[in-house]
C-alpha positions in Angstrom: 93.5 -6.0 13.0 93.2 -9.7 13.2 89.7 -11.2 13.6 89.3 -13.0 17.0 90.0 -16.7 17.1 86.8 -18.9 17.1 85.6 -20.2 20.4 86.8 -23.8 20.6 86.0 -26.3 23.4 87.7 -29.7 24.1 85.5 -32.7 23.3 84.9 -34.8 26.4 83.9 -38.2 25.2 83.1 -39.5 28.7 80.6 -36.7 29.3 79.1 -37.2 25.8 78.6 -40.9 26.5 77.1 -40.2 30.0 74.8 -37.5 28.6 73.6 -39.8 25.8 73.1 -42.7 28.1 71.2 -40.4 30.5 68.8 -39.3 27.7 68.3 -42.9 26.6 67.4 -43.8 30.1 64.9 -41.0 30.3 63.4 -42.3 27.0 63.0 -45.9 28.1 66.5 -47.1 27.0 65.9 -47.0 23.2 65.7 -44.0 20.8 66.1 -43.1 17.1 69.7 -42.0 16.8 68.9 -38.8 15.0 66.6 -37.8 17.8 69.4 -38.5 20.3 71.8 -36.4 18.3 69.3 -33.5 18.2 68.6 -33.7 22.0 72.3 -33.6 22.7 72.7 -30.7 20.4 69.9 -28.8 22.0 71.3 -29.5 25.5 74.8 -28.4 24.5 73.3 -25.2 22.9 71.3 -24.4 26.1 74.4 -25.0 28.2 76.5 -22.7 26.0 73.9 -19.8 26.3 73.5 -20.3 30.0 77.0 -21.1 31.2 79.4 -20.1 28.4 80.5 -23.7 27.6 78.9 -26.9 26.4 78.3 -30.2 28.1 80.2 -32.3 25.6 82.7 -29.8 24.2 81.8 -31.2 20.7 82.1 -29.3 17.4 78.8 -28.2 16.1 78.0 -28.4 12.4 75.1 -27.8 10.1 74.1 -30.8 8.1 71.2 -31.5 5.8 69.0 -32.7 8.7 69.9 -29.7 10.9 72.6 -29.0 13.4 74.5 -31.9 14.9 77.5 -32.6 17.2 80.3 -33.9 14.9 82.0 -36.4 17.3 78.7 -37.7 18.6 77.7 -38.5 15.0 81.0 -40.4 14.5 80.5 -42.3 17.7 76.9 -43.3 16.7 78.1 -44.4 13.3 81.0 -46.2 14.9 83.6 -44.5 12.7 86.6 -46.9 12.8 88.9 -43.9 12.9 87.3 -42.6 16.1 88.6 -43.7 19.4 87.6 -40.5 21.2 85.2 -42.1 23.6 85.7 -45.8 24.3 83.1 -45.7 27.1 80.4 -44.9 24.4 80.4 -48.5 23.2 80.4 -49.8 26.8 76.9 -48.3 27.3 75.3 -47.6 23.9 74.7 -50.1 21.1 75.4 -49.7 17.5 72.4 -48.5 15.5 69.8 -51.1 14.5 68.6 -51.4 10.9 65.7 -49.1 12.0 68.2 -46.4 13.1 67.8 -46.9 16.8 70.4 -47.0 19.6 69.8 -48.7 22.9 71.3 -48.4 26.4 73.4 -51.6 27.0 74.0 -50.9 30.6 73.4 -48.0 32.9 76.1 -45.4 32.8 77.3 -43.4 35.8 76.7 -39.7 35.6 79.6 -38.7 37.8 81.2 -36.6 35.1 78.1 -34.5 34.7 77.4 -31.7 37.1 74.0 -31.3 38.8 73.3 -28.3 36.6 74.1 -30.4 33.5 71.8 -33.2 34.6 69.1 -30.7 35.3 69.6 -29.2 31.8 69.3 -32.6 30.2 66.1 -33.2 32.1 64.7 -29.8 30.9 65.8 -30.6 27.3 64.1 -33.9 27.4 60.9 -32.4 29.0 60.8 -29.8 26.2 61.7 -31.9 23.2 61.5 -35.6 24.2 58.0 -36.1 22.9 59.0 -34.9 19.4 60.1 -37.5 16.9 63.3 -37.1 14.9 61.5 -35.4 11.9 59.8 -32.9 14.2 63.1 -32.1 15.8 64.7 -31.7 12.3 61.9 -29.2 11.4 62.3 -27.4 14.7 66.1 -27.0 14.3 65.7 -25.9 10.7 63.0 -23.3 11.5 63.9 -22.1 15.0 67.6 -22.1 15.3 69.2 -19.2 13.4 72.7 -20.8 13.4 71.6 -23.6 11.1 72.5 -22.9 7.4 71.6 -25.4 4.6 75.0 -27.0 3.7 73.7 -28.8 0.7 75.4 -32.2 0.5 78.3 -31.2 2.8 78.6 -29.8 6.4 79.2 -26.3 7.6 80.8 -25.4 11.0 78.5 -23.6 13.5 80.5 -21.1 15.5 79.5 -20.8 19.2 79.7 -17.0 18.7 76.8 -17.2 16.2 74.6 -19.0 18.7 75.5 -16.5 21.5 74.8 -13.5 19.3 71.5 -15.0 18.2 70.6 -15.3 21.9 71.6 -11.6 22.5 74.7 -12.4 24.6 76.8 -9.2 24.8 80.1 -8.9 22.9 81.9 -8.5 26.3 80.5 -11.7 27.5 81.3 -13.5 24.3 84.9 -12.2 24.6 85.1 -13.6 28.1 83.8 -17.0 27.0 86.4 -17.0 24.2 89.2 -16.2 26.7 88.0 -18.8 29.2 87.8 -21.5 26.5 91.3 -20.7 25.2 92.7 -20.9 28.7 91.1 -24.3 29.3 92.5 -25.6 26.0 95.9 -24.3 26.9 95.8 -26.0 30.3 94.5 -29.2 28.8 97.5 -29.2 26.4 99.9 -29.2 29.4 98.6 -32.5 30.7 
């Protein structure tokens, strides 16, 4: 019997940019970019566990400094091959030499649901006072899906997060089906 296909979501660059801008606004408009990446990861993780999908749809990976969102990392680093979210650079600066990003202009949050905004608020309330290294330690020590990748990166499967949070196999299968259907419908447009 074939093993089930991994749960895959479609990255939504506009939602990622709006969520990042919203967190920056909560933090006074400027933040270390590793901290921003960790906060977005934690919000996506919480959304996955609660609602069966993520806010950004980004691919999660384990890196040396903990779990991250792959496309968000590329956006922050301004990867020249990444044009997945042009609105990102409309609202968020390139990193400074001290690894900070800043809100250029206020971003709308019209792509984010009320639930997602509330989840971003809760994530910031819970983790926003931690610095980037405290967040690295937290994600290393408290998130079972993180595996030390050495000098590379390892994919984090949504299923592993869901199982670690005691989500039933039936519910995981429903999440897999829903995600596959959304990807199929997206491919038609």
